[in-house]
KOLMAR-967058 format. One line per field, with one value per residue: x, y, z of N, C-alpha, C in turn. Coordinates in Angstrom, 1 decimal. Layout:
BEGIN
n_px	(X/...)
n_py	(Y/...)
n_pz	(Z/...)
ca_px	(X/...)
ca_py	(Y/...)
ca_pz	(Z/...)
c_px	(X/...)
c_py	(Y/...)
c_pz	(Z/...)
//
This chain:
BEGIN
n_px	(23.6/23.4/25.7/27.9/29.5/30.1/32.0/32.9/35.8/38.1/41.4/44.4/48.4/49.8/48.4/47.9/47.6/45.2/43.7/44.5/43.2/40.4/40.2/40.6/38.5/36.2/36.1/36.0/33.7/32.2/32.7/35.0/37.4/37.9/39.2/40.1/39.2/39.8/38.4/38.4/36.6/35.9/36.0/34.2/33.5/31.1/31.4/32.9/32.4/36.0/38.8/41.1/44.2/45.1/47.5/49.7/52.0/54.6/56.3/58.3/60.6/59.9/57.4/58.4/59.7/58.4/57.5/59.8/59.0/56.1/56.7/58.6/56.8/54.8/56.1/56.0/53.7/51.6/49.0/48.6/46.8/46.3/47.8/48.2/48.2/50.7/51.0/50.8/48.6/48.2/47.1/46.5/45.1/44.4/45.7/44.6/45.0/47.8/49.8/49.5/50.4/52.9/54.3/56.6/59.9/60.4/60.3/61.5/61.5/59.0/59.0/60.9/59.0/57.2/59.3/59.5/56.9/57.2/58.8/58.1/55.3/54.5/56.7/56.3/53.7/54.7/56.4/54.4/53.0/55.0/55.8/53.2/51.0/51.1/53.1/51.0/48.7/50.1/50.6/48.1/47.1/48.1/47.5/49.1/49.8/47.2/43.8/40.8/37.1/37.8/40.7/40.7/38.6/40.3/42.4/40.9/40.9/43.0/44.1/42.2/43.3/45.7/45.6/44.5/46.2/48.3/47.0/46.8/49.2/49.8/48.0/49.1/52.1/51.3/50.3/52.4/53.9/53.3/53.6/56.3/57.2/56.2/57.8/60.2/60.5/60.7/62.4/64.6/65.7/64.0/61.9/62.5/62.6/60.2/58.8/60.0/59.0/56.0/56.4/57.3/55.1/53.3/54.2/54.2/51.1/50.2/51.6/50.8/48.2/48.2/49.2/47.8/45.5/47.0/47.3/44.9/43.6/42.6/44.9/43.9/43.7/41.7/41.0/39.5/38.8/38.1/37.1/36.8/38.3/41.1/42.4/44.9/46.6/48.1/47.5/45.2/42.0/39.1/36.5/35.2/32.7/31.1/29.0/27.0/25.6/25.2/25.2/24.1/26.9/28.8/32.0/33.6/36.9/39.4/42.1/44.9/48.1/49.5/51.8/51.2/48.6/44.9/42.0/38.5/36.1/32.7/30.3/27.3/23.8/21.3/18.7/18.5/20.0/23.7/26.2/28.5/31.2/34.4/37.4/40.7/43.6/46.1/47.4/49.9/52.2/52.4/49.6/47.3/44.5/41.1/38.1/34.7/31.9/29.2/25.5/22.9/21.2/21.3/21.6/24.2/26.5/29.7/31.8/34.8/36.7/39.0/42.0/44.8/46.0/48.2/49.2/47.9/44.8/43.2/39.9/38.5/36.0/34.5/32.7)
n_py	(-19.9/-18.4/-19.1/-17.9/-14.6/-11.5/-8.6/-4.9/-3.3/-0.5/-0.4/1.7/1.6/1.4/0.9/-1.9/-3.1/-2.4/-3.5/-6.5/-6.4/-6.0/-8.4/-10.6/-9.8/-10.4/-12.9/-13.6/-13.4/-15.0/-15.4/-16.9/-15.8/-16.0/-15.2/-12.2/-9.6/-7.7/-4.3/-4.3/-6.5/-8.7/-11.6/-14.2/-17.2/-19.0/-19.9/-21.9/-19.2/-17.8/-17.0/-15.9/-14.7/-12.6/-12.3/-10.0/-9.8/-8.6/-9.8/-9.7/-11.5/-13.3/-14.6/-15.7/-17.3/-19.3/-21.9/-22.2/-20.1/-20.2/-22.7/-21.8/-19.9/-21.7/-24.0/-22.1/-22.4/-20.9/-20.7/-20.4/-18.2/-16.5/-14.5/-11.7/-8.8/-8.7/-8.5/-11.3/-13.6/-14.5/-16.9/-17.4/-19.8/-18.0/-19.2/-19.7/-17.2/-16.5/-14.5/-11.8/-12.8/-12.1/-11.7/-10.3/-9.6/-7.3/-3.7/-2.6/-4.6/-4.4/-1.9/-2.0/-4.1/-2.3/-0.3/-2.3/-2.4/0.3/0.1/-1.8/-0.8/1.8/3.1/2.5/3.7/6.1/6.3/5.6/8.0/10.0/9.1/8.4/9.9/12.9/13.7/12.7/14.7/17.3/17.3/17.2/18.7/21.3/20.7/19.6/18.0/18.3/19.3/20.2/18.6/16.2/16.2/18.5/16.9/14.9/16.1/17.2/15.3/13.8/15.7/15.5/13.0/13.6/15.5/13.2/11.3/12.8/13.8/10.6/10.4/12.3/11.4/9.0/9.5/11.1/9.0/7.0/9.0/9.1/6.5/5.9/7.6/6.8/4.3/5.3/7.5/11.2/13.5/16.4/16.2/13.8/15.2/17.0/15.5/14.5/17.0/18.2/16.4/16.9/19.4/19.0/17.9/20.1/21.7/20.7/20.6/22.8/23.3/22.0/23.0/25.9/25.4/24.3/26.0/28.5/27.5/27.2/29.7/32.7/35.2/37.6/39.8/41.3/43.1/45.4/45.9/47.3/45.4/43.6/41.5/41.2/38.6/38.7/36.6/36.1/33.4/32.0/30.8/30.3/30.7/33.2/35.0/36.6/38.7/39.2/40.8/39.6/39.4/37.4/35.8/37.1/36.6/34.8/35.0/33.0/33.4/31.9/32.5/30.9/30.3/27.7/25.4/25.1/25.4/25.6/26.3/27.8/28.6/30.2/30.6/32.9/31.3/29.1/26.2/25.4/26.8/26.1/24.2/23.3/21.9/22.8/21.5/22.0/24.8/25.8/28.6/30.2/29.4/28.3/30.4/29.6/29.9/30.8/30.9/32.8/32.0/32.8/35.9/37.4/37.1/36.3/34.1/33.9/31.9/31.3/28.9/28.6/26.7/26.7/28.7/30.5/33.1/34.7/35.0/36.2/37.4/37.7/39.5/39.7/42.1)
n_pz	(56.7/59.3/60.4/59.7/59.3/58.2/58.2/58.0/58.3/58.7/58.9/59.3/58.5/60.8/62.9/63.6/66.3/67.1/65.5/65.6/68.5/67.9/66.3/68.4/70.1/68.5/68.8/71.3/71.7/70.2/67.6/65.4/63.3/60.1/57.5/55.5/53.0/50.3/50.6/53.3/54.4/57.0/57.8/59.6/61.1/62.9/66.7/69.4/72.4/73.2/74.9/72.9/71.3/68.8/66.3/64.3/61.9/60.2/57.1/54.5/53.7/55.5/54.7/52.0/52.7/53.2/54.5/56.9/58.4/59.1/60.2/62.6/64.2/64.5/66.3/68.7/69.4/67.8/65.7/62.3/59.7/57.7/54.5/54.0/51.9/52.6/55.2/58.2/59.5/63.1/65.5/68.9/71.6/74.8/78.2/81.2/83.8/82.3/81.1/78.8/75.6/73.5/69.8/69.7/70.9/72.5/72.3/70.4/68.6/67.5/66.5/64.5/62.7/62.3/60.5/58.4/57.1/56.1/54.4/52.7/52.0/51.9/50.3/47.8/47.2/47.7/45.2/43.2/43.3/42.7/40.4/38.5/39.6/40.3/37.3/35.4/36.5/35.7/32.4/32.0/33.1/31.6/29.4/27.7/24.7/23.3/24.5/25.7/26.7/28.0/29.2/30.7/32.7/33.6/34.3/36.9/37.8/38.5/40.1/42.2/42.9/43.9/45.6/47.5/48.3/49.5/51.8/52.9/53.3/55.4/57.6/57.6/58.5/61.1/62.4/62.0/63.5/65.8/67.2/67.1/69.1/71.4/71.6/71.2/72.6/73.2/71.2/70.7/67.6/66.6/66.4/64.7/62.7/61.7/61.9/59.4/57.4/57.6/56.5/54.2/53.1/53.1/51.5/49.1/49.0/48.9/46.6/44.6/44.3/43.6/41.2/39.7/39.9/39.0/36.1/35.5/35.1/33.2/31.3/29.0/26.2/24.6/21.7/19.6/16.2/13.2/11.1/12.6/15.5/17.8/19.7/22.4/23.9/26.7/28.5/27.6/29.2/28.8/27.9/24.7/23.9/21.5/19.4/16.0/13.6/10.4/6.8/3.9/2.0/3.8/5.1/7.6/8.9/10.6/12.2/13.5/15.5/17.4/20.3/21.8/23.2/22.4/20.6/20.6/18.3/17.3/15.5/15.3/14.7/16.0/17.4/15.9/14.2/15.1/13.2/12.2/14.1/15.7/16.7/17.2/17.2/16.2/16.4/16.5/15.4/12.7/10.9/8.2/7.4/8.6/7.0/7.0/5.2/5.2/5.2/5.2/6.2/9.3/12.8/14.4/16.6/17.8/19.4/21.2/22.4/24.6/26.0/27.4/25.8/24.1/22.8/19.6/18.3/15.5/14.7/11.6/9.6/6.9/4.6)
ca_px	(24.1/23.7/27.0/28.8/29.5/31.2/32.3/33.6/36.6/39.1/42.8/45.3/49.1/50.3/47.2/47.7/47.5/43.9/43.2/44.4/42.3/39.5/39.9/40.3/37.3/35.3/36.6/35.4/31.9/31.8/33.2/35.9/38.5/38.5/39.6/40.1/39.4/40.1/39.1/38.6/36.0/36.8/34.9/34.3/32.7/30.6/32.3/32.6/33.4/37.0/40.0/41.7/45.3/45.5/49.1/49.9/53.6/54.8/58.0/58.5/61.4/59.2/56.5/59.3/60.5/57.0/57.3/59.9/58.6/55.3/56.7/58.8/55.4/53.9/56.5/55.8/52.3/51.0/48.3/49.6/45.7/46.5/48.5/46.9/48.6/51.9/50.3/50.7/48.0/48.6/46.1/46.7/44.4/45.3/45.6/44.0/46.7/49.0/49.8/49.4/51.6/53.4/55.2/57.9/60.4/60.4/59.3/62.7/61.2/58.0/59.2/61.4/58.1/56.8/60.0/59.5/55.8/57.1/59.6/56.9/53.6/54.4/57.7/55.3/52.9/55.5/57.1/53.1/52.6/56.1/55.8/52.4/50.1/52.2/53.3/49.4/48.4/50.8/50.1/46.2/46.2/48.8/47.2/50.5/49.0/45.9/43.4/39.4/36.8/38.5/41.8/39.7/37.9/41.5/43.2/40.8/40.7/44.4/44.5/42.1/44.5/47.3/45.6/44.3/47.6/48.8/46.0/47.0/50.6/49.7/47.6/50.3/52.9/51.1/50.7/53.8/55.0/52.7/54.2/57.7/57.4/55.6/58.6/62.0/60.4/60.6/64.0/64.4/66.2/63.0/60.5/62.6/62.3/58.9/58.6/60.7/57.9/55.2/56.4/57.1/53.8/52.3/54.6/53.3/49.8/50.3/52.2/49.9/46.8/48.8/49.9/46.4/44.9/47.7/47.0/43.4/43.3/42.9/45.1/44.1/43.2/40.3/41.1/38.5/39.1/36.9/36.9/36.4/39.3/41.9/42.6/45.9/46.5/49.4/47.0/43.4/41.7/38.1/35.5/35.0/31.3/31.0/27.6/27.5/24.6/25.6/24.3/24.5/27.7/29.7/33.0/34.4/38.3/39.9/43.7/45.9/49.2/50.1/52.6/50.8/47.4/44.1/40.8/37.2/35.2/31.6/29.5/25.7/23.0/20.4/17.5/18.8/21.0/24.7/26.6/30.1/32.3/35.5/38.6/42.3/44.6/47.3/47.2/50.8/52.5/51.2/48.5/46.4/43.4/40.2/37.3/33.5/30.7/27.3/24.4/21.7/21.2/20.5/22.4/25.1/27.3/30.8/32.2/36.2/36.8/40.5/42.5/46.1/46.3/49.5/49.6/47.4/44.0/42.4/38.7/38.4/34.6/34.4/31.5)
ca_py	(-18.2/-18.0/-19.5/-16.7/-13.5/-10.7/-7.5/-4.2/-2.4/-0.4/-0.2/2.1/0.6/1.6/0.4/-3.1/-3.5/-2.5/-4.9/-7.4/-6.3/-6.3/-9.9/-11.1/-9.4/-11.4/-14.1/-13.9/-13.0/-16.6/-15.3/-16.7/-15.0/-17.1/-14.4/-10.8/-9.5/-6.5/-3.1/-4.3/-7.4/-9.6/-13.2/-14.7/-18.2/-19.2/-20.8/-21.4/-18.1/-18.4/-15.6/-16.1/-13.8/-12.2/-11.1/-9.4/-9.7/-8.1/-9.8/-10.5/-12.8/-14.6/-14.8/-15.9/-18.4/-19.9/-23.0/-22.2/-19.3/-20.6/-23.7/-21.3/-19.9/-23.4/-24.1/-21.5/-22.4/-19.9/-21.2/-19.3/-18.1/-16.7/-13.4/-10.3/-7.3/-8.5/-9.1/-12.8/-13.6/-15.7/-16.8/-18.7/-19.7/-17.9/-19.9/-18.9/-16.8/-16.1/-12.5/-11.5/-13.3/-11.2/-12.5/-9.5/-9.6/-5.7/-2.8/-2.2/-5.1/-3.6/-0.7/-2.7/-4.2/-0.8/0.0/-3.3/-1.9/1.2/-0.1/-2.3/-0.4/3.3/3.6/2.1/4.4/7.3/5.8/5.7/9.8/11.1/8.9/8.5/10.7/14.0/13.9/12.9/15.9/18.2/16.8/16.8/20.7/22.0/20.3/18.5/17.0/18.4/19.7/19.7/18.7/15.0/16.6/19.3/16.0/13.8/17.3/17.2/14.1/13.5/16.8/14.8/11.6/13.9/15.9/12.5/11.0/14.2/13.6/9.9/10.5/13.1/10.8/7.6/10.2/11.3/7.8/6.9/9.5/8.6/5.2/5.9/8.4/5.6/3.5/5.7/8.6/12.3/14.5/17.8/15.2/13.0/16.5/17.7/14.8/14.5/18.4/18.1/15.6/17.6/20.7/18.8/17.8/21.2/22.6/20.0/20.8/24.3/23.9/21.8/23.8/27.4/25.2/24.0/27.7/29.2/26.5/27.5/31.3/33.3/36.4/38.0/41.5/41.4/44.5/45.7/46.3/48.0/44.5/42.4/41.7/40.2/37.8/38.7/35.9/35.4/32.5/31.5/29.4/30.5/31.2/34.9/35.0/38.0/38.6/40.1/41.3/39.3/38.9/36.2/35.9/37.7/35.8/34.7/34.4/33.0/33.2/31.6/32.6/30.7/29.1/26.4/25.1/24.3/26.2/25.1/27.2/27.3/29.7/29.7/31.3/32.9/30.6/28.1/25.2/25.8/26.8/25.7/24.1/22.5/21.8/23.2/21.2/22.5/26.0/26.9/29.3/30.7/28.4/29.2/30.7/29.2/30.8/30.2/31.5/33.0/31.0/33.4/37.0/37.1/37.5/35.2/34.1/33.4/31.4/31.1/28.5/28.4/25.9/26.7/29.1/31.8/33.5/35.6/34.5/37.0/37.3/39.2/39.8/40.5/41.9)
ca_pz	(57.2/60.6/61.1/58.9/59.5/57.4/59.2/57.3/59.3/58.2/59.8/58.8/58.6/61.8/63.5/63.7/67.4/67.3/64.3/67.0/69.4/67.4/66.3/69.5/70.8/68.1/69.3/72.8/71.2/69.4/66.2/64.7/62.1/58.8/56.3/55.4/51.9/50.3/51.1/54.6/54.7/57.7/57.2/60.6/61.3/64.4/67.5/71.3/72.7/74.0/74.8/72.0/70.9/67.5/66.2/62.8/61.5/58.5/57.1/53.8/54.0/56.1/53.5/51.1/53.1/54.1/55.5/57.9/58.7/59.8/61.3/63.5/64.5/65.2/67.7/70.0/69.7/67.1/64.8/61.4/59.5/56.1/54.4/53.7/51.6/53.4/57.0/58.5/60.5/63.6/66.7/70.1/72.9/75.8/79.3/82.4/84.7/81.6/80.9/77.2/74.9/72.0/68.7/70.0/72.2/72.6/71.5/69.0/67.8/66.9/65.3/63.1/61.9/61.5/59.5/57.5/56.6/55.3/53.0/51.7/51.7/51.9/49.4/46.7/47.2/47.0/43.7/42.5/43.2/42.1/38.8/37.8/39.6/39.4/35.9/34.6/36.5/35.0/31.3/31.4/33.4/31.1/27.8/26.8/23.5/23.2/25.2/25.7/27.9/28.7/29.5/32.2/34.0/34.0/35.5/37.8/38.8/39.0/41.5/43.9/43.4/44.6/47.5/49.1/48.3/50.6/53.0/53.1/53.8/56.6/58.6/58.1/58.6/62.1/63.1/62.7/64.8/67.7/67.4/67.1/70.0/71.9/71.4/71.7/73.4/72.3/71.5/69.2/66.3/66.7/66.4/63.8/61.0/61.2/61.2/58.1/56.5/57.6/55.8/52.6/52.5/53.3/50.4/47.8/48.7/48.5/45.2/43.4/44.1/43.2/40.0/39.4/39.7/37.8/34.8/34.8/35.0/32.0/31.1/27.8/26.1/23.7/21.0/18.7/14.9/12.1/10.5/13.7/16.8/18.0/21.1/22.4/25.0/27.9/29.0/27.4/29.4/29.1/26.5/24.5/23.2/20.6/18.7/15.1/12.4/9.4/5.9/3.2/1.6/4.5/5.2/8.9/8.7/12.0/11.8/14.7/15.8/19.2/20.7/22.8/23.6/21.4/20.5/19.8/17.8/17.4/15.3/15.4/14.1/17.3/17.2/14.8/14.4/14.9/11.4/12.4/15.0/15.5/17.3/16.5/18.0/15.3/16.2/16.7/14.4/11.1/10.2/7.2/8.1/8.7/6.5/6.8/4.2/6.0/4.1/5.4/7.0/10.7/14.0/14.7/17.8/17.6/20.3/21.2/23.9/24.4/26.5/27.8/24.8/24.2/21.5/18.8/17.6/15.4/13.7/10.2/9.0/5.6/4.0)
c_px	(24.3/25.2/28.2/28.4/30.6/31.0/33.2/34.6/37.7/40.0/44.0/46.9/49.5/49.2/46.7/47.4/46.2/43.2/42.9/43.4/40.9/38.9/39.9/39.0/36.2/35.3/36.2/34.0/31.5/32.1/34.8/36.6/38.6/39.8/39.6/40.1/39.3/38.4/39.4/37.0/36.2/35.3/35.3/33.1/32.1/31.4/31.8/33.5/34.7/37.9/41.1/43.2/45.6/46.6/49.0/51.4/53.7/56.2/57.7/59.4/60.9/58.5/57.0/59.9/59.3/57.0/58.2/59.7/57.7/55.3/57.3/57.7/54.8/54.3/56.4/54.3/51.3/50.1/48.5/47.6/46.0/47.7/47.7/47.5/49.8/51.8/50.3/49.8/48.2/47.4/46.9/45.6/45.2/44.6/45.1/45.1/47.6/48.7/49.3/50.4/51.5/54.2/56.3/57.8/60.2/59.7/60.0/61.7/60.4/58.0/60.3/60.6/57.4/57.7/59.9/58.3/56.2/57.8/58.8/55.8/53.8/55.7/56.8/54.6/53.5/55.9/55.8/53.1/53.7/56.3/55.1/51.4/50.5/52.4/52.1/48.8/48.9/50.5/48.8/46.0/46.9/48.4/47.9/49.8/47.9/45.1/41.5/38.8/37.3/39.7/41.1/39.4/39.7/42.2/42.6/40.8/42.1/44.7/43.6/42.5/45.4/47.1/45.4/45.5/48.5/48.5/46.6/48.5/50.5/49.6/48.3/51.3/52.8/51.2/51.6/54.5/54.6/53.3/55.7/57.9/57.0/56.8/60.1/61.1/60.6/62.2/63.8/64.9/64.5/61.9/60.7/62.6/60.8/58.2/58.8/59.3/56.7/55.1/56.6/56.0/53.0/52.9/54.3/52.1/49.3/50.5/51.2/48.7/47.1/49.3/48.1/45.6/45.5/47.1/45.7/42.8/43.5/43.5/44.9/43.5/42.3/40.6/40.4/39.2/38.0/36.1/36.7/37.0/40.3/42.4/44.5/46.0/47.9/49.0/45.4/43.0/40.2/37.7/35.1/34.1/31.5/29.8/27.7/26.0/25.2/24.7/24.8/25.4/29.2/30.5/33.7/36.0/38.9/41.7/44.7/47.1/49.5/51.2/52.5/49.0/46.3/42.8/39.5/36.5/34.0/31.0/28.3/25.0/21.7/19.2/17.3/19.8/22.4/25.4/28.0/30.4/33.3/36.7/39.5/42.9/46.3/47.2/48.5/51.5/52.1/50.3/47.3/45.0/42.2/39.1/35.7/32.6/29.7/26.4/23.2/21.8/20.9/21.7/23.0/26.4/28.6/31.0/33.6/36.5/38.3/41.3/44.4/46.7/47.4/49.7/48.0/46.1/43.0/41.2/38.4/37.0/34.6/33.2/31.5)
c_py	(-17.5/-18.5/-18.5/-15.3/-12.2/-9.1/-6.5/-3.3/-1.9/0.1/0.5/1.0/0.6/1.0/-1.0/-3.8/-3.5/-3.5/-6.1/-7.7/-6.7/-7.8/-10.8/-11.1/-10.3/-12.4/-14.7/-13.8/-14.2/-16.3/-15.5/-16.5/-16.0/-16.4/-13.2/-11.1/-8.0/-5.9/-3.3/-5.4/-7.8/-10.4/-13.9/-16.3/-18.7/-20.1/-20.5/-20.2/-18.3/-17.1/-16.5/-14.8/-14.0/-11.8/-11.4/-9.6/-9.2/-8.6/-10.3/-11.4/-13.7/-15.2/-15.7/-17.1/-19.0/-20.8/-22.9/-21.0/-19.7/-21.7/-22.8/-20.4/-20.6/-23.3/-23.7/-21.2/-21.8/-20.5/-19.9/-19.7/-18.3/-15.4/-12.7/-9.2/-7.6/-8.6/-10.8/-12.8/-14.9/-15.5/-17.9/-18.4/-19.2/-18.8/-19.4/-18.7/-16.5/-14.7/-13.0/-11.9/-12.5/-12.0/-11.8/-9.7/-8.1/-4.8/-2.1/-3.3/-5.0/-2.8/-1.1/-3.2/-3.0/-0.3/-0.6/-3.0/-1.2/1.1/-0.7/-2.0/1.0/3.8/3.6/3.1/6.0/7.3/6.4/7.0/10.4/10.7/9.0/9.5/12.2/14.5/13.7/14.2/17.2/18.3/17.6/18.6/21.3/21.7/19.7/17.9/17.0/19.3/19.2/19.3/17.2/15.7/17.4/18.1/15.5/14.9/17.0/16.0/13.3/14.4/16.2/13.9/12.6/15.0/14.4/11.6/11.6/13.9/12.2/9.7/11.2/12.1/9.6/8.9/10.5/10.3/7.0/7.8/9.2/7.2/5.0/6.8/7.4/4.8/4.0/6.9/9.8/12.5/15.4/16.7/14.4/14.1/16.8/16.9/14.5/16.1/19.0/17.2/16.4/18.9/20.4/18.5/18.8/21.5/21.9/20.0/21.9/24.3/23.4/22.4/25.3/26.6/25.5/25.5/28.5/28.8/27.0/29.0/31.7/34.7/36.6/39.4/41.2/43.0/44.4/46.2/46.4/46.8/43.3/42.4/40.9/39.9/38.0/38.1/35.7/33.9/32.4/30.4/29.3/30.7/32.7/34.2/36.4/37.7/39.7/39.7/40.7/39.1/37.9/36.6/36.8/36.6/36.0/34.1/34.2/32.6/33.2/31.7/32.8/29.8/27.6/26.4/24.9/25.2/25.5/26.3/26.8/29.0/29.9/31.1/31.3/32.0/29.2/27.0/26.2/26.1/26.0/25.2/23.3/22.6/22.0/22.8/22.1/24.1/27.1/27.4/29.8/29.8/29.4/29.6/30.4/29.7/30.1/31.6/31.7/32.7/31.9/34.8/36.5/37.3/36.3/35.5/33.6/33.0/30.7/30.3/28.1/27.6/26.2/27.6/30.4/32.0/34.4/35.1/35.8/36.5/38.5/39.2/40.3/40.7/42.2)
c_pz	(58.3/61.6/60.3/59.1/58.9/58.0/58.6/58.2/58.3/59.1/58.9/59.3/59.9/63.1/63.5/65.0/67.7/66.1/65.0/67.6/68.7/67.0/67.0/70.3/70.2/68.6/70.2/72.8/70.6/68.1/65.8/63.5/61.2/58.0/55.9/53.9/51.5/49.8/52.6/55.2/55.6/57.8/58.6/60.4/62.7/65.2/68.6/71.7/73.5/74.1/74.1/71.5/69.6/67.5/64.6/63.0/60.0/57.9/55.6/53.5/54.3/55.0/52.2/51.3/53.8/55.3/56.3/58.9/59.7/60.8/62.5/64.4/65.5/66.5/68.4/70.0/68.8/65.8/63.5/60.5/57.9/56.1/54.0/53.1/52.4/54.6/57.0/60.0/61.4/64.8/67.9/71.0/73.9/76.9/80.2/83.4/84.0/81.3/79.2/76.1/73.3/71.4/68.8/70.9/73.2/71.8/70.4/68.5/67.1/66.0/64.6/62.3/61.1/59.9/58.4/56.1/55.9/54.0/51.7/51.1/51.3/50.8/48.2/46.4/46.7/45.5/42.9/42.5/42.8/40.8/38.1/38.0/39.5/38.2/35.2/35.2/36.1/33.4/31.2/32.1/32.7/29.6/27.0/26.2/23.0/24.6/25.1/26.9/28.6/29.4/30.8/33.2/34.3/34.6/36.6/38.9/39.6/40.2/42.2/44.0/44.2/45.9/48.1/48.9/49.5/51.7/53.6/54.1/55.1/57.2/58.6/59.0/60.6/63.1/63.3/63.7/66.4/68.1/67.8/68.8/71.2/72.5/72.0/72.4/72.5/72.4/70.3/67.8/65.8/66.0/64.7/62.0/60.4/60.7/59.5/57.0/56.1/56.6/54.6/52.2/52.2/51.7/49.3/47.7/48.5/46.9/44.3/43.2/43.7/41.9/39.2/39.2/38.8/36.4/34.6/34.5/33.4/32.2/29.6/27.4/24.8/22.9/19.5/17.3/14.0/11.8/11.6/15.0/16.8/19.2/21.2/23.9/25.6/28.6/29.0/27.9/29.6/27.9/26.2/23.8/22.5/20.0/17.6/14.0/11.2/8.0/4.9/2.4/2.2/4.8/6.7/9.0/10.2/11.4/12.9/14.7/17.0/19.3/21.5/23.1/22.0/21.8/20.3/19.4/17.6/17.3/15.0/15.5/15.4/16.7/16.2/15.2/14.2/13.3/11.6/13.8/14.5/16.4/17.0/17.5/17.5/15.2/16.5/15.7/13.5/10.8/9.5/7.9/7.8/8.1/6.7/6.1/5.0/4.9/4.1/6.2/8.1/11.8/14.6/16.2/17.4/19.4/20.1/22.5/23.9/25.5/26.5/26.4/24.8/23.2/20.7/18.3/17.2/13.8/12.8/9.8/8.1/4.9/2.5)
//
């Protein structure tokens, strides 16, 4: 156990040089890098302290032609270690008096590697965000195909995922900006590109938050009648609770005339078990009324919990 060590470290995509420095410092302290595993566990083995340069390269074409790729680095004295999430790890012992050796001949070559990383790592994340996260967030928030507590939870989960993705994109965009600025220098066109990226992220963030708020608000009117009441909903997304003194033989009729949404009904007698409860997913159009007959005198609570309901719900109490 004393000859092995595991260290957790997290480096974002543009921070490959910080990762190289970390591995070199560990080797200088007597810990030779063995391999890395998800999500950021670096495994080391005890070794003689030496000054060793570590370098990372991201080259999908090179990995596809592994033998020639590794041999090219080997011919220049670089030892191949492993591949991890698209990066190839190399090391080379430093010689006294020699300058820090690089695997890239200039800054433009480093920038080209960052562009390869963007195509291989960031574009799939963008596709996942656009094709999976956003559609699922929309479906669960609007109650497409149903509703209920599960979809409420899923809506919140996908909201958190969407915000998390946008935060990640913002951090990565900021790091890419600093990296490209260091290589190419500053310019109006360069700044305009990243201003556009950050503006798009902010628009998406505000839009997602606004959509979630609008989809979960309630806009309705409850109108009392002699024999009950009617709920006229533009967007019902909350519970409406009423209390009634009822006698045995009284009937409660629920009539749905809705365009969208689902309704959870709960009728209970105070201090006793629930008389009736149920989920109504098919409340669209003029559905047949659902009738409940009271079996015992007492005070009763009627709870109508709507999810994305648009239309009318009529409650008729017949004595």
